[in-house]
C-alpha positions in Angstrom: -13.9 -15.8 -8.9 -15.4 -17.0 -5.5 -16.3 -13.5 -4.5 -18.0 -13.0 -8.2 -20.1 -16.2 -7.7 -21.2 -15.2 -4.2 -22.1 -11.5 -5.2 -23.8 -12.7 -8.4 -25.9 -15.2 -6.3 -26.9 -12.8 -3.9 -27.7 -9.8 -6.5 -30.0 -12.5 -8.4 -31.6 -13.4 -5.2 -32.2 -9.9 -4.5 -33.8 -9.5 -8.0 -36.2 -12.6 -7.3 -37.3 -11.4 -4.1 -37.9 -7.8 -5.7 -39.9 -9.7 -8.4 -42.1 -11.5 -5.8 -42.9 -8.4 -3.8 -44.1 -6.6 -7.2 -45.9 -9.9 -7.9 -47.7 -9.7 -4.4 -48.3 -6.0 -4.7 -50.0 -6.4 -8.2 -52.1 -9.3 -7.0 -53.4 -7.6 -3.9 -54.0 -4.1 -5.6 -55.1 -5.2 -9.0 -56.1 -8.9 -8.6 -54.5 -12.0 -10.5 -52.0 -11.0 -13.4 -52.0 -14.0 -15.9 -48.6 -14.4 -17.8 -46.8 -12.4 -15.2 -44.3 -15.2 -13.9 -43.5 -16.0 -17.6 -42.6 -12.5 -18.4 -40.8 -12.2 -15.1 -38.7 -15.5 -15.7 -37.7 -14.0 -19.2 -36.6 -10.7 -17.7 -34.6 -12.4 -15.0 -33.0 -14.8 -17.4 -32.0 -11.7 -19.5 -30.8 -9.9 -16.3 -28.6 -12.7 -15.1 -25.5 -12.0 -17.2 -25.9 -8.2 -16.3 -25.6 -9.2 -12.8 -22.9 -11.6 -13.5 -20.7 -9.7 -15.9 -21.6 -6.1 -14.4 -23.3 -6.0 -11.4 -20.9 -8.3 -9.4 -17.8 -6.9 -10.4 -19.0 -3.3 -9.5 -20.1 -4.7 -6.3 -16.6 -6.1 -5.6 -15.2 -2.7 -6.7 -17.5 -0.7 -4.2 -16.8 -3.1 -1.4 -13.2 -3.2 -1.8 -12.5 0.5 -2.4 -14.3 1.3 0.7 -12.6 -1.2 2.7 -8.9 -0.4 2.3 -6.8 -0.8 5.4 -4.3 -2.8 7.6 -4.8 -6.5 7.5 -6.5 -7.8 10.6 -3.4 -9.4 12.2 -1.2 -6.4 12.1 -4.0 -3.8 13.7 -2.6 -4.6 17.0 0.8 -2.7 16.1 1.5 0.1 18.4 4.9 1.2 17.5 8.6 0.0 17.4 10.1 -1.0 20.6 13.7 0.1 21.6 15.2 -1.8 24.6 17.4 0.0 27.1 20.8 -0.7 25.4 19.3 0.8 22.0 18.6 -2.4 20.2 15.4 -2.6 18.1 13.2 -5.5 19.5 11.4 -6.7 16.1 7.7 -7.6 16.1 6.1 -9.9 13.7 2.5 -10.8 12.9 2.9 -14.0 15.2 4.3 -11.9 17.9 1.2 -9.6 17.7 -1.2 -12.8 17.8 0.5 -14.2 20.7 0.0 -10.8 22.7 -3.5 -10.7 21.6 -4.1 -14.0 22.9 -2.2 -13.2 26.2 0.6 -15.9 25.5 3.4 -13.4 25.9 4.1 -10.4 28.0 5.6 -7.4 27.1 8.1 -5.6 29.4 6.5 -2.1 30.3 9.8 -0.2 29.5 9.4 -1.7 25.9 5.7 -0.5 25.6 6.7 2.8 26.6 9.4 3.0 24.3 6.8 2.8 21.4 4.6 5.5 23.1 7.9 7.6 22.9 8.1 7.0 19.3 4.5 7.8 18.3 3.9 11.1 16.5 0.9 12.8 14.9 0.8 14.1 11.5 -1.5 16.5 9.9 -2.0 16.5 5.9 -2.9 19.6 3.8 -6.0 17.9 3.3 -6.8 18.0 7.3 -6.2 14.1 7.8 -4.8 13.1 11.2 -2.0 10.3 10.7 0.0 8.1 12.8 3.8 7.8 12.6 6.9 6.8 14.5 10.3 8.4 14.9 13.2 6.5 16.0 16.9 8.3 16.3 19.8 6.6 15.2 21.9 4.0 17.3 24.4 6.5 18.6 26.0 9.7 17.4 24.6 12.6 15.0 22.2 11.2 12.4 24.0 10.9 8.8 20.5 11.2 7.1 16.6 11.4 7.8 14.5 8.5 6.0 10.7 8.6 5.7 9.7 5.0 5.2 6.2 4.1 3.7 4.6 0.7 3.5 2.5 -1.1 1.1 -1.3 -1.7 0.8 -3.2 -3.6 3.6 -0.1 -3.2 5.7 1.2 -0.7 8.2 4.0 0.4 10.4 4.9 -3.2 11.2 6.1 -4.0 7.7 8.6 -1.3 7.7 10.3 -2.4 11.1 13.0 -4.6 9.1 14.0 -1.7 6.3 13.9 0.8 9.2 16.2 -1.1 11.6 18.9 -1.5 8.7 18.5 2.2 8.1 18.9 3.2 11.6 21.8 0.8 12.2 23.6 2.7 9.2 23.2 5.8 11.2 19.8 7.5 10.0 17.0 8.7 12.0 13.8 6.9 10.6 10.2 7.7 10.6 7.7 5.2 9.9 4.5 6.5 8.2 1.2 4.8 8.0 -0.8 6.1 5.3 -4.4 7.1 5.2 -6.8 4.2 5.8 -3.7 2.1 7.2 -2.9 1.7 11.1 -3.8 4.4 13.2 -4.4 6.8 10.6 -7.6 8.6 9.9 -9.8 7.3 6.9 -10.4 9.0 3.4 -11.2 7.7 0.0 -8.4 5.6 -1.1 -6.7 6.8 -4.3 -3.3 4.5 -4.3 -0.9 7.3 -4.3 -2.5 10.1 -5.8 -3.6 11.8 -2.5 -1.5 9.3 -0.3 1.5 11.7 -1.5 0.2 14.3 1.0 0.8 11.9 3.7 4.4 11.6 3.1 4.9 15.3 2.1 3.5 16.0 5.7 6.0 13.4 7.3 8.7 15.4 5.3 7.3 18.9 6.8 7.3 17.3 10.3 11.0 16.5 9.9 12.1 19.8 8.4 10.3 21.7 11.2 13.6 21.2 13.1 16.3 23.3 11.4 19.0 20.8 12.2 17.1 18.0 10.5 16.6 20.2 7.6 20.2 20.5 7.0 20.6 16.5 6.8 20.0 14.5 3.6 16.4 13.4 3.3 15.6 9.9 1.8 12.2 8.4 1.0 11.7 4.7 1.1 8.8 2.8 -0.3 7.7 -0.7 -0.7 5.2 -1.8 -3.2 2.2 0.7 -3.4 4.0 2.9 -0.9 6.6 3.8 -3.7 3.7 5.4 -5.7 3.1 7.7 -3.0 6.7 8.2 -2.5 7.5 8.9 -6.1 4.5 11.4 -6.6 5.6 13.1 -3.3 9.2 13.3 -4.4 8.3 15.7 -7.4 6.9 18.1 -4.8 9.8 18.0 -2.4 12.9 20.2 -2.6 16.4 19.3 -2.0 15.6 15.7 -1.9 18.7 13.6 -1.3 17.6 9.8 -2.4 15.0 7.3 -3.2 14.7 3.8 -2.4 12.1 1.8 -4.1 11.3 -1.8 -3.2 8.9 -3.6 -5.7 8.1 -0.2 -7.2 4.9 0.6 -9.1 5.1 2.0 -12.7 1.8 2.2 -13.9 -1.0 2.1 -11.5 -3.7 0.9 -13.9 -1.4 -1.9 -15.1 -0.7 -2.9 -11.7 -4.2 -3.0 -10.7 -5.0 -5.3 -13.3 -1.9 -7.8 -12.8 -2.7 -8.0 -9.1 -6.4 -8.8 -9.7 -5.4 -11.3 -12.4 -5.6 -15.0 -12.3 -2.0 -15.4 -12.8 -0.7 -13.1 -10.1 -3.4 -14.5 -7.6 -2.6 -18.0 -8.3 -1.9 -19.8 -4.9 -3.0 -16.8 -2.8 -6.1 -15.8 -0.8 -8.5 -13.3 -2.4 -10.3 -12.5 -5.6 -8.8 -13.7 -9.3 -10.5 -11.8 -12.0 -10.7 -11.8 -15.6 -11.8 -9.4 -18.2 -14.2 -7.8 -18.3 -14.6 -8.2 -14.5 -11.4 -6.4 -13.7 -12.5 -3.1 -15.6 -15.8 -2.9 -14.1 -14.3 -3.6 -10.7 -11.8 -0.8 -11.2 -14.2 1.6 -12.6 -16.6 0.9 -9.7 -13.5 1.8 -7.3 -12.7 5.1 -9.4 -16.3 6.1 -9.3 -16.5 5.4 -5.6 -13.3 7.0 -4.7 -13.2 9.9 -7.2 -9.8 9.3 -9.1 -8.4 7.4 -12.1 -5.7 4.6 -12.0 -4.7 5.6 -15.4 -3.5 9.2 -13.8 -1.3 7.5 -11.5 2.1 6.8 -13.3 5.0 7.3 -11.2 7.4 6.2 -14.3 6.3 9.4 -16.0 7.2 11.3 -12.6 10.6 9.9 -12.1 12.0 11.3 -15.6 11.3 14.7 -14.2 13.2 14.4 -11.0 16.5 15.7 -10.1 19.6 14.1 -11.8 21.5 14.6 -8.6 19.4 12.0 -6.8 20.8 9.0 -5.1 18.5 6.0 -6.3 18.3 2.3 -5.3 15.6 0.2 -6.9 15.0 -3.3 -5.6 12.9 -6.2 -6.9 12.6 -10.1 -6.4 12.9 -12.3 -9.3 9.9 -14.3 -8.5 7.7 -11.2 -7.9 4.5 -11.6 -10.2 2.5 -8.7 -8.9 5.4 -6.1 -9.4 7.8 -8.1 -11.7 11.5 -7.4 -12.1 10.7 -5.9 -15.5 8.9 -3.1 -13.8 11.9 -2.2 -11.4 14.1 -2.2 -14.4 11.9 0.1 -16.3 11.7 2.4 -13.2 15.5 2.3 -12.7 15.8 3.3 -16.6 13.5 6.3 -16.3 15.3 8.1 -13.6 17.3 10.8 -15.3 20.4 10.1 -13.1 23.8 9.2 -14.2 24.5 5.5 -14.1 27.0 5.6 -11.1 24.1 7.3 -8.9 21.6 4.8 -9.5 21.6 1.0 -8.3 19.4 -1.9 -9.3 19.1 -5.0 -7.5 17.1 -7.9 -8.8 17.4 -10.7 -6.1 17.0 -14.2 -7.3 14.4 -16.3 -5.7 12.7 -13.6 -3.6 9.0 -12.9 -4.1 7.0 -9.6 -3.8 8.3 -7.4 -0.5 10.4 -10.5 0.6 13.8 -9.2 -0.5 14.9 -8.0 3.1 13.5 -11.3 4.7 15.2 -13.5 2.3 18.7 -11.3 2.2 19.0 -9.1 5.3 22.8 -8.8 4.6 22.5 -8.3 1.0 20.0 -5.7 1.7 22.0 -4.2 4.3 25.1 -4.0 1.7 22.8 -2.3 -1.1 21.7 0.2 1.6 25.5 0.9 2.4 26.3 1.5 -1.4 23.3 3.7 -1.6 24.4 5.8 1.7 27.8 6.3 0.0 25.8 8.3 -3.0 24.5 10.7 -0.3 25.8 14.1 -0.1 28.1 14.4 3.4 
C-alpha cells in the first residue's frame, strides 16, 4: 500500500497545483473570483477518493507494466561459465555484486566461455533475444532442453536447473525472454507474446538436423511456465515438459501475487480490491492484452498424450501454491505413468532446487527415463 499512498499524495498535490494555476490565471485575466476556493476545496474533496481508489492504482499499473525487467542485482549476468575440465562454475546474485565492486576477479578463460555460449535469436515479431547454449558434459546429447526463467529474473536463475539437466546428458539453452537480461524490449504480456521467444529458441535448435532428431524438452519456472505451455501448443514433436511453480490462470495469479497475503513479509506493493483490478486493467490497456486470455491450464488439455511431464511445487509457495501445480498435473491428457508430480515439503516459490538439489536431480532422472530413446 505504500506505493498507493505515495501515488495518491502525488496526484492530489498535482491537482492542488493545477487548481492554484487556474486561480492565478483567472485572477490575472478576470480579476478576483469570490467563492472560488470554497468551490475548489469541495471539488478537491470529491476528487480525493477518485484519486486514491482509481487514479493511484492506474498509475501503479502503467508504471509497473512499463518497467518489467530483470532485477537490478542480476543485470550484470553475462552468461554461464564453464571451466577447462567441463565443470559449471555457478554464479549468484552475491558473486555478481562482488564482481561489480571489484572484490573478486574472474579468470579470462571463464569470461571467454560465457562469450562462447552467447547466441542471438530473432522472434517472428522481429525482437532480438539473448540466450546461452551449453553442450553436455561428454558424449552425444541425450536431449535438447530450452529453459525459461520467471518474472524479473534472467539467465542467472536458470543456472542451477540447467546444470542438473546438463549433468544428465542434455544440451541446454538458457533463454532470456523479452524485457529481461540482454533481450530487447516490447510490451510485456506475461506469456501471450513471450511464447514467441520460446518458439524462436526451438527454431534455432532445430536448424541443426542432428539436434532436430533429439528429444526436445521445455522447462519453465514461475511465469516462464506460461510462455512454455503456450509455446508447446505450437511446437510439433515435443518430447517433454518440466514446469516448476506453474501458472494455471494468469488473471488469478496476478491477483494472488499482488494481494496482501502473498506479499506478506516481502518488499513490493500489497494491494486489495478494488486496487488490484484497476492496476491490472491499466497494465492491459498499456500493453495491449488481457490477463484472462492467458490460461495455460486450458492449453495443456490439448497437448499430446505422448508427452513426458514433470510438475514441481513447494508446499510453502503462496504465490503459485501446490493446488495450482496439482490442477495443472491433472489437466495433462497424459497417462498416469507418464506424468510426475512433486510437491516438496517446506520449500517456497522457485526454491525447490535450492532446498533439495539431490531430490531435484532424482526427479529429473525419472523424467528423463520417460523420454523417447
